[in-house]
C-alpha positions in Angstrom: 18.6 -0.4 -4.7 16.1 -2.0 -2.4 12.5 -1.0 -2.9 9.3 -2.8 -2.0 5.6 -2.2 -1.3 3.6 -2.8 1.8 0.1 -1.9 3.2 0.1 1.5 4.8 -2.2 0.4 7.6 -5.0 -2.0 8.4 -7.8 -2.1 5.9 -11.4 -3.5 6.1 -14.2 -3.7 3.7 -17.6 -5.3 3.5 -20.2 -5.9 0.7 -23.1 -8.3 0.0 -23.5 -10.4 -3.1 -26.8 -12.3 -3.5 -27.3 -12.3 0.2 -23.8 -13.6 1.0 -21.8 -11.2 3.1 -18.1 -10.8 2.4 -15.8 -9.2 5.0 -12.3 -8.4 3.9 -9.4 -7.7 6.3 -5.8 -6.6 5.3 -2.9 -6.2 7.7 0.8 -5.5 7.4 2.9 -8.2 9.0 6.7 -8.8 9.3 6.8 -12.6 9.4 4.9 -15.8 8.5 4.2 -16.3 12.3 2.4 -12.9 12.4 0.4 -13.8 9.3 -0.7 -17.1 10.8 -1.6 -15.4 14.1 -3.8 -12.9 12.3 -5.6 -15.7 10.3 -6.2 -17.5 13.6 -7.6 -14.4 15.2 -10.0 -13.8 12.3 -11.1 -17.5 12.3 -11.8 -17.2 16.1 -13.7 -13.9 15.7 -15.8 -15.1 12.7 -16.1 -18.7 13.9 -19.8 -18.8 12.8 -19.0 -18.0 9.2 -19.1 -20.6 6.4 -15.6 -19.7 5.1 -12.6 -17.7 6.2 -10.3 -17.7 3.1 -6.9 -16.2 3.3 -3.6 -15.5 1.7 -0.3 -13.9 2.6 3.0 -12.8 1.0 6.2 -12.4 3.1 9.1 -10.5 1.7 12.0 -12.9 0.8 9.8 -15.7 2.3 6.6 -17.6 2.1 3.6 -17.1 -0.1 0.5 -19.1 1.0 -3.2 -19.2 0.5 -6.3 -21.2 1.4 -9.8 -21.6 -0.2 -11.1 -22.8 3.2 -13.8 -25.1 1.7 -14.7 -23.0 -1.3 -14.3 -24.7 -4.7 -10.6 -24.9 -5.6 -9.1 -21.8 -7.2 -12.1 -19.5 -6.5 -10.9 -17.7 -3.3 -7.2 -18.0 -2.2 -5.5 -17.6 -5.5 -7.7 -14.7 -6.7 -7.0 -12.9 -3.4 -3.3 -13.6 -3.8 -3.3 -12.2 -7.3 -4.6 -8.8 -6.0 -1.5 -8.4 -4.0 0.8 -9.8 -6.6 -0.5 -7.3 -9.2 0.3 -4.4 -6.8 3.7 -5.9 -6.1 3.0 -6.0 -2.3 4.7 -8.1 0.3 4.5 -8.4 4.1 0.7 -8.5 3.7 -2.0 -10.9 5.0 -5.6 -10.9 3.9 -8.6 -12.8 5.3 -11.9 -12.7 3.5 -14.8 -14.0 5.6 -18.0 -15.2 3.9 -21.4 -15.6 5.5 -23.3 -17.8 3.1 -26.7 -16.3 2.1 -28.3 -19.4 0.6 -27.7 -18.5 -3.1 -24.9 -20.2 -5.0 -22.6 -17.8 -6.8 -20.9 -20.2 -9.1 -17.1 -20.3 -9.7 -17.0 -17.1 -11.7 -19.1 -15.3 -9.1 -17.0 -16.5 -6.2 -13.8 -15.5 -8.0 -15.1 -12.0 -8.6 -16.4 -11.6 -5.1 -13.2 -12.7 -3.4 -11.1 -10.5 -5.7 -13.3 -7.5 -5.0 -13.2 -8.1 -1.2 -9.4 -8.3 -1.1 -9.1 -5.2 -3.4 -11.6 -3.2 -1.4 -9.7 -4.0 1.8 -6.4 -3.1 0.3 -7.8 0.2 -1.0 -8.9 0.9 2.6 -5.4 0.0 3.9 -3.5 2.1 1.3 -0.1 1.2 -0.2 3.4 2.5 0.9 6.7 2.2 -0.8 9.7 1.3 1.4 13.0 2.6 0.1 16.0 4.8 0.7 15.2 8.5 0.3 17.3 11.7 0.4 15.8 14.5 2.5 15.8 17.9 0.8 15.0 21.4 1.8 14.0 24.1 -0.8 13.8 27.7 0.4 11.8 29.6 -2.2 9.5 32.5 -2.9 5.7 32.1 -2.6 5.5 32.5 -6.4 7.7 29.5 -7.0 6.3 27.2 -4.3 3.6 25.5 -6.3 5.9 24.9 -9.3 8.6 23.4 -7.1 6.0 21.0 -5.5 5.2 19.8 -9.0 8.9 19.2 -9.7 9.1 17.1 -6.5 6.3 14.9 -7.8 7.9 14.7 -11.2 10.9 13.1 -9.6 8.8 10.6 -7.7 9.4 12.5 -4.5 7.1 13.3 -1.6 6.5 16.7 0.0 6.6 16.1 3.8 6.3 19.6 5.1 5.8 23.3 4.1 6.9 26.2 6.3 5.4 29.6 5.5 7.2 32.6 6.8 8.7 35.6 4.9 9.5 32.9 2.3 8.5 29.3 1.9 10.6 26.3 2.8 9.6 23.0 1.2 10.8 19.8 2.8 10.7 16.7 0.6 11.9 13.2 0.2 13.4 12.3 -3.2 14.5 8.9 -4.4 18.2 8.5 -3.6 19.3 7.8 -7.2 17.6 10.9 -8.5 18.7 13.4 -5.8 21.5 15.0 -7.8 19.4 15.3 -11.0 16.7 16.8 -8.8 19.0 19.4 -7.3 20.3 20.4 -10.8 16.7 20.7 -12.1 15.6 22.9 -9.3 18.7 25.2 -9.8 18.0 25.5 -13.5 14.3 26.0 -13.2 14.7 28.8 -10.7 17.5 30.4 -12.7 19.8 29.9 -9.7 17.4 31.4 -7.2 16.8 28.1 -5.3 19.4 25.6 -4.2 18.0 22.3 -2.9 19.9 21.4 0.3 20.3 17.7 0.7 20.1 17.3 4.5 20.2 13.6 5.1 19.0 10.1 4.2 16.1 8.0 5.4 15.1 4.4 4.8 11.4 4.4 5.4 7.9 3.7 4.2 6.0 6.5 2.5 2.4 6.3 1.5 1.7 6.3 -2.2 -2.1 6.0 -2.2 
């Protein structure tokens, strides 16, 4: 089974540490060329900044970083580790620093670049890309909330709710758990609800 994690969308964050401004930018990319183009774009936009440090991870491909003049190991690697910890790929991050005249020291720089990358990632969000099974659950109003909890318990995602005489829950469930999910719903509802597996989809779904 193929499963990987990517940024949901673009993310930006800014904070100031001892008068130095840090601007973090995260983007989703599909290739090393796209990552390099984004880095070049940020360097052009923030040409007057002291540093434009960056990193990127491409799925089944390159993993690169640059301290862009900061002391070795204080910027690019800490930024890269943010995305490694989250298991992300197809991501590029540029952190721009406008120097404020006060030295932060190696530890201060490491923390600042880590925070900037993490804040930008939090703004972007994380999505999982994998194969899902689409399911429909027609149920009573009294059962709807309980069934939504069961979808979450199977690492699924509720995509839509139709409210009429009864409720229809539409959800995506991980492919390998679909049959167990259907059996669980049938048992939980004492046979009142049968989850209809209506198709498959390979897509990105936001997690957070």
